[in-house]
C-alpha positions in Angstrom: -78.6 -73.3 -38.0 -81.5 -74.0 -40.0 -85.3 -74.7 -39.5 -87.7 -75.0 -42.5 -90.2 -77.2 -44.2 -89.0 -80.9 -44.4 -90.0 -83.6 -47.1 -89.1 -87.2 -46.3 -89.3 -90.4 -48.1 -90.3 -93.4 -45.8 -89.3 -96.8 -47.1 -92.8 -98.6 -48.7 -94.7 -95.8 -47.9 -95.6 -92.5 -49.9 -93.7 -89.2 -50.1 -94.1 -87.1 -47.0 -94.3 -83.5 -48.6 -92.8 -80.5 -46.8 -96.2 -78.7 -47.5 -99.8 -79.7 -48.8 -101.9 -76.8 -50.0 -105.8 -77.2 -50.8 -107.7 -74.5 -52.5 -111.7 -74.9 -52.9 -114.0 -72.6 -54.4 -117.0 -71.8 -52.0 -119.3 -70.0 -54.6 -120.0 -70.0 -58.4 -121.2 -66.5 -59.9 -124.0 -65.0 -58.0 -124.9 -68.3 -56.1 -122.8 -67.9 -53.0 -123.4 -70.5 -50.4 -123.5 -70.0 -46.6 -120.1 -69.8 -45.2 -117.9 -68.0 -42.6 -114.4 -67.4 -41.3 -114.2 -66.4 -37.8 -111.3 -65.8 -35.2 -110.4 -65.1 -31.8 -107.9 -62.1 -30.9 -107.5 -63.1 -27.3 -105.4 -65.8 -25.5 -107.6 -68.1 -23.4 -105.9 -69.8 -20.3 -106.6 -71.5 -17.2 -109.6 -73.8 -18.0 -109.6 -77.3 -16.1 -113.4 -77.3 -16.8 -114.8 -77.0 -20.1 -114.9 -73.4 -21.2 -116.3 -71.8 -24.3 -113.7 -70.2 -26.8 -115.3 -66.3 -27.7 -114.8 -65.9 -31.6 -114.5 -62.0 -31.7 -113.4 -61.5 -35.0 -115.1 -61.9 -38.6 -112.7 -62.5 -41.7 -115.7 -63.2 -44.2 -119.3 -64.4 -43.8 -122.5 -65.2 -45.9 -126.0 -66.3 -44.5 -124.5 -67.4 -41.1 -125.0 -65.3 -38.1 -121.6 -64.5 -36.8 -122.6 -62.3 -33.8 -121.3 -63.7 -30.6 -121.7 -62.8 -27.2 -119.3 -63.0 -24.0 -121.7 -65.8 -22.5 -122.5 -68.1 -25.2 -120.0 -67.5 -28.1 -122.2 -69.3 -30.4 -122.4 -69.1 -34.3 -126.0 -69.5 -35.5 -126.9 -71.2 -38.9 -129.4 -69.6 -40.6 -130.0 -72.1 -43.4 -130.5 -75.7 -42.7 -128.0 -78.2 -44.8 -124.8 -80.4 -44.3 -121.8 -78.1 -43.3 -117.9 -78.9 -42.8 -116.5 -77.0 -39.9 -112.8 -76.8 -39.2 -111.1 -75.3 -36.3 -107.3 -74.8 -35.6 -105.9 -73.4 -32.6 -102.7 -72.3 -31.9 -102.1 -73.7 -28.4 -99.0 -73.2 -25.9 -98.2 -71.6 -22.4 -98.5 -68.3 -21.0 -96.0 -65.8 -21.6 -93.1 -66.3 -19.5 -94.1 -69.6 -18.5 -92.4 -72.9 -19.9 -95.7 -75.0 -18.8 -96.2 -78.6 -19.8 -99.8 -80.7 -20.2 -102.6 -81.4 -22.5 -105.1 -79.2 -24.4 -108.4 -80.5 -25.5 -110.7 -78.9 -28.3 -114.0 -80.0 -29.3 -117.6 -78.4 -30.5 -121.1 -78.1 -29.1 -124.3 -77.8 -31.1 -127.3 -76.3 -28.9 -125.6 -76.8 -26.0 -124.5 -80.3 -26.2 -121.2 -82.0 -27.2 -121.0 -82.9 -30.8 -119.9 -86.5 -30.5 -116.4 -87.6 -31.8 -115.2 -84.3 -32.3 -112.5 -84.0 -29.7 -108.8 -83.7 -30.0 -105.8 -83.5 -27.5 -102.6 -81.9 -28.1 -99.6 -82.6 -25.3 -97.5 -79.2 -24.6 -94.0 -79.6 -23.2 -91.9 -76.9 -21.8 -94.2 -74.1 -23.5 -93.8 -75.7 -27.1 -96.2 -74.1 -29.6 -98.5 -76.3 -31.8 -101.8 -76.5 -33.6 -104.8 -78.7 -32.6 -107.3 -79.2 -34.7 -111.3 -80.1 -34.6 -113.2 -80.9 -37.6 -116.6 -82.3 -38.7 -118.9 -82.9 -41.2 -122.6 -82.4 -39.8 -126.4 -82.0 -40.9 -127.6 -78.7 -39.2 -131.3 -77.6 -38.9 -132.2 -73.8 -39.2 -131.1 -71.7 -36.1 -128.8 -74.5 -35.1 -125.8 -72.9 -32.9 -122.3 -74.1 -32.7 -119.6 -73.3 -30.0 -115.9 -74.3 -29.7 -114.8 -75.7 -26.5 -111.3 -76.1 -24.7 -110.1 -77.3 -21.5 -106.6 -78.0 -20.2 -104.6 -80.1 -17.5 -102.6 -76.8 -16.5 -104.0 -73.5 -15.7 -100.8 -71.8 -17.7 -101.8 -73.5 -20.8 -104.2 -72.5 -23.3 -105.1 -71.2 -26.8 -102.5 -68.4 -27.4 -102.3 -65.2 -29.6 -99.0 -63.9 -30.7 -97.7 -61.1 -32.7 -94.2 -61.9 -34.7 -92.2 -59.1 -36.0 -92.8 -58.5 -39.9 -95.5 -61.3 -40.0 -99.1 -61.6 -39.6 -100.5 -61.8 -36.3 -100.9 -65.7 -34.9 -104.7 -65.8 -33.8 -105.5 -67.9 -30.9 -108.1 -69.9 -33.0 -109.4 -69.6 -36.6 -112.7 -71.3 -37.5 -114.0 -71.9 -40.9 -117.4 -73.2 -42.1 -119.1 -73.8 -45.2 -122.4 -75.5 -46.7 -121.6 -78.4 -48.8 -125.1 -79.4 -50.0 -126.4 -78.3 -53.4 -129.8 -76.7 -53.1 -131.2 -78.7 -55.8 -129.6 -82.1 -55.0 -127.1 -83.4 -52.3 -123.7 -83.9 -53.1 -121.7 -87.1 -51.7 -120.1 -87.1 -48.6 -119.2 -89.2 -45.6 -118.1 -88.5 -42.1 -116.4 -91.4 -40.6 -114.7 -92.4 -37.8 -112.7 -94.9 -35.5 -113.7 -95.7 -31.8 -111.1 -98.2 -31.8 -107.2 -97.9 -30.4 -105.0 -99.1 -33.5 -101.3 -100.2 -32.9 -98.3 -99.9 -35.2 -99.8 -98.9 -37.6 -107.1 -85.9 -39.1 -105.7 -88.9 -36.6 -105.3 -88.6 -32.6 -101.9 -90.4 -32.0 -99.8 -91.3 -28.8 -98.5 -94.2 -26.7 -100.3 -97.3 -25.4 -102.1 -96.6 -21.6 -99.4 -97.0 -19.1 -96.3 -96.5 -21.2 -94.2 -93.4 -22.2 -93.3 -94.7 -25.8 -91.3 -92.3 -28.1 -91.3 -92.7 -31.9 -92.8 -91.7 -35.2 -96.3 -92.2 -36.6 -96.8 -92.2 -40.4 -100.3 -91.6 -41.9 -101.1 -91.8 -45.8 -104.2 -93.2 -48.3 -104.4 -95.6 -50.8 -106.6 -95.8 -54.0 -107.4 -99.2 -55.2 -104.6 -100.9 -53.2 -101.8 -98.3 -54.2 -100.4 -95.8 -52.3 -101.7 -92.4 -53.1 -98.6 -90.1 -54.0 -97.8 -87.3 -51.8 -100.3 -88.3 -48.9 -98.1 -89.1 -46.2 -97.3 -87.3 -43.0 -95.4 -87.9 -39.8 -95.7 -87.0 -36.3 -93.2 -87.6 -33.5 -94.4 -88.9 -30.1 -92.1 -88.2 -27.0 -92.4 -89.9 -23.8 -96.2 -90.9 -24.6 -97.2 -87.4 -25.8 -100.5 -86.8 -27.3 -100.7 -85.0 -30.9 -102.3 -84.7 -34.1 -101.4 -86.1 -37.6 -103.0 -85.2 -40.9 -103.2 -86.5 -44.3 -105.3 -84.7 -46.8 -105.8 -84.6 -50.7 -108.1 -83.4 -53.4 -108.3 -86.3 -56.1 -110.3 -87.2 -58.9 -112.0 -90.6 -58.5 -113.8 -93.1 -60.8 -117.1 -94.8 -60.0 -116.3 -97.7 -57.6 -113.0 -96.6 -56.7 -112.1 -97.4 -53.1 -109.8 -95.2 -50.6 -107.9 -96.6 -47.6 -105.9 -95.1 -44.9 -102.7 -96.5 -43.9 -100.6 -96.0 -40.9 -97.2 -97.4 -39.5 -95.1 -96.8 -36.5 -91.6 -97.1 -35.4 -92.4 -98.1 -32.0 -95.0 -101.1 -31.3 -96.2 -99.1 -28.3 -97.4 -96.0 -30.6 -100.5 -95.9 -32.5 -103.9 -94.2 -33.1 -105.6 -93.9 -29.8 -109.0 -93.5 -28.3 -109.5 -91.9 -25.1 -112.6 -90.7 -23.1 -111.9 -87.5 -21.1 -114.2 -86.6 -17.9 -117.2 -84.0 -18.9 -116.1 -84.0 -22.5 -116.7 -86.0 -25.7 -114.7 -89.1 -26.6 -111.6 -88.6 -28.7 -111.5 -90.8 -31.5 -108.6 -92.4 -32.9 -109.0 -91.2 -36.5 -111.7 -88.7 -38.1 -112.2 -89.0 -41.6 -114.2 -86.4 -43.8 -114.7 -86.8 -47.6 -117.1 -84.6 -49.8 -117.8 -84.0 -53.9 -116.2 -81.0 -55.2 -117.1 -81.5 -59.0 -120.5 -79.8 -60.5 -122.0 -82.6 -62.9 -122.2 -80.1 -65.5 -118.6 -78.7 -65.4 -115.4 -79.1 -63.3 -115.0 -76.5 -60.4 -111.5 -74.7 -60.0 -109.1 -76.6 -57.6 -105.9 -77.5 -57.0 -103.9 -80.2 -55.0 -100.0 -79.1 -54.9 -97.0 -80.3 -52.8 -93.3 -80.1 -52.8 -90.8 -83.0 -52.8 -88.1 -80.7 -51.8 -86.9 -79.9 -48.3 -87.0 -76.3 -47.5 -84.8 -74.7 -44.9 -85.8 -71.3 -43.2 -84.5 -68.4 -41.7 -85.8 -65.3 -39.6 -86.5 -63.7 -43.2 -89.6 -64.8 -44.7 -89.3 -67.1 -47.9 -92.1 -68.1 -50.4 -92.8 -72.1 -50.1 -91.9 -73.9 -53.3 -94.6 -76.3 -54.9 -92.9 -78.3 -57.6 -95.7 -81.1 -57.7 -98.9 -80.6 -59.3 -100.9 -83.6 -58.1 -104.4 -82.3 -59.8 -105.9 -78.8 -60.9 -108.7 -77.2 -62.5 -108.4 -73.5 -63.6 -105.8 -72.7 -61.2 -101.8 -72.4 -62.4 -99.0 -73.2 -60.2 -96.1 -71.3 -60.8 -93.6 -73.3 -58.5 -95.5 -72.0 -55.3 -97.6 -68.9 -56.7 -100.9 -70.0 -57.6 -102.7 -67.9 -60.3 -106.6 -68.0 -60.3 -108.5 -68.0 -63.7 -112.0 -67.7 -61.9 -113.6 -65.6 -59.0 -115.2 -66.6 -56.1 -114.8 -67.8 -52.6 -112.2 -70.4 -52.0 -111.1 -72.5 -49.3 -107.3 -72.9 -48.8 -105.4 -75.4 -46.6 -101.9 -75.8 -46.2 -100.1 -78.6 -44.1 -96.6 -78.6 -43.9 -94.2 -81.2 -42.4 -91.9 -79.2 -39.9 -88.6 -81.0 -38.8 -84.8 -80.6 -38.7 -81.5 -81.8 -40.2 -80.2 -84.5 -38.7 -82.8 -84.2 -35.9 -80.8 -81.3 -34.2 -83.1 -78.5 -34.8 -84.7 -76.4 -31.9 -86.9 -73.5 -32.6 -90.3 -72.3 -34.3 -91.5 -72.7 -37.6 -93.9 -70.0 -38.8 -96.4 -70.5 -42.0 -98.8 -67.9 -43.4 -100.5 -67.1 -46.6 -100.1 -63.9 -49.0 -102.5 -62.5 -51.3 -101.0 -60.5 -54.6 -97.6 -60.2 -52.5 -99.3 -58.8 -49.1 -99.8 -60.8 -45.9 -103.0 -62.0 -45.4 -104.2 -60.9 -42.0 -104.8 -63.7 -39.3 -103.1 -66.7 -41.2 -100.1 -67.3 -39.3 -99.6 -70.2 -37.5 -96.6 -71.6 -35.4 -95.1 -74.9 -34.6 -92.2 -75.7 -32.2 -89.6 -78.0 -33.5 -87.5 -80.0 -30.7 -85.4 -82.3 -32.5 -88.7 -84.1 -33.9 -91.2 -84.0 -36.8 -94.7 -82.3 -36.7 -97.3 -81.2 -39.1 -98.3 -77.5 -39.3 -101.6 -76.4 -40.8 -102.8 -72.8 -42.2 -106.3 -72.4 -43.4 -108.7 -69.8 -44.5 -111.5 -69.1 -47.0 -111.2 -66.2 -48.9 -112.7 -64.1 -51.7 -110.6 -64.4 -54.8 -110.8 -62.2 -58.2 -109.9 -63.7 -61.8 -105.9 -63.1 -61.8 -105.3 -62.7 -58.2 -102.2 -64.9 -56.9 -101.8 -66.7 -53.5 -98.5 -68.0 -52.3 -97.6 -69.6 -48.8 -94.8 -67.9 -46.8 -92.6 -69.3 -44.1 -89.8 -68.3 -41.6 -88.0 -69.8 -38.8 -86.8 -68.8 -35.3 -84.2 -71.1 -34.0 -82.1 -71.4 -30.9 -80.1 -74.7 -31.8 -79.3 -76.7 -35.3 -81.3 -76.6 -38.4 -85.2 -76.7 -39.3 -87.6 -76.0 -41.7 -90.1 -78.2 -44.2 -88.6 -81.5 -44.3 -89.1 -84.0 -47.4 -88.1 -87.7 -46.7 -88.6 -91.1 -47.9 -89.6 -93.6 -45.1 -88.7 -97.3 -45.6 -91.3 -99.1 -47.5 -93.5 -96.3 -48.0 -94.3 -93.7 -50.4 -92.4 -90.1 -50.1 -93.4 -87.7 -47.4 -93.6 -84.2 -49.1 -92.4 -81.1 -47.2 -95.9 -79.3 -47.7 -99.3 -80.3 -49.3 -101.4 -77.4 -50.3 -105.3 -78.0 -51.2 -107.6 -75.3 -52.9 -111.2 -75.5 -54.0 -114.1 -73.5 -54.9 -117.6 -74.7 -54.2 -119.2 -77.0 -56.5 -122.6 -74.7 -57.0 
């Protein structure tokens, strides 16, 4: 029996990598920008009404007040600017239960819901999954941000766990950093769709009143051509709600055009808009983009992926990355990334979890290592139940020249085979088993 990271090749679509890995440098020399990485070490359950997630731990921070309290759980931004915010939450059911229902995750600014920041993830029979909320937002000095959640079942929530011989799995990991250069703004955009879009970070599910099942594919095009290794797949069962992610760091020319593409295996499936009571609207798609390059010199970055299916086992393995889709001052040794320049880097990996012949049942774990040692609090878990989903691990971390980072994964299965799966859908570009993006700040 096998679980692992799965790459696939849909017909007429890009390859779905088994993992996508992104790294961004967040500082240059002594000019460190405002950033913070915070987490919660507690399980949060039983919240039919909106509830604040208290972030009680700090991994790293600069020029952002990370002192939170049990009442507000707010993060205060000392410096005005445009910021990128990303929260990924490990969701599931209380220990010893096999609960089902929906979990909602969104943001508040100064006590008011941030429009279009809400996401929904369906949990079935106690499965584990990741739900993500992200935004690019202009903040004023002393603005405060809170992470909010609600559930449709009191046994569901944001879950902490401690797998044997692996880093702890946090209930939430929150990363934020400033995008704007102090001397001049960098190009950026935060776009969304308020329309439900049928079959074709995207909220996916089935048409209202249906309980459709099937797959949804999401990828990008540049100037009318598929971007290689940008495709992702999410399985929908019985009308469940989920998140599917497509990410890339790419070199663009002036006047280039980017499009988001999608397809489905069932006409009742698509990208879904919904409006929960007492919460922000859930958009069908949220698209964030910003420039990484300094005009004077390119900043360190890497966009890597794998076109190989990688089966897992209970013993941790290093994730192999055989595709270099773009890099600057970061070397890739088939999954071990060596950094030539010191600084604070943002790292994001998106793995395509699935099973061989759709027979796998179990959990896939994904985390990071620095110089051969586990990075604390970087672990995430996705349940596979004869289907396919995207699993995300992200962090901001201080790197020294010569340091090496790698992605590690393991599986805990009860039936069949599973892992990181590469595939080639019909009339689409291939789906890598994993995509990894890494970048350092542009100033």
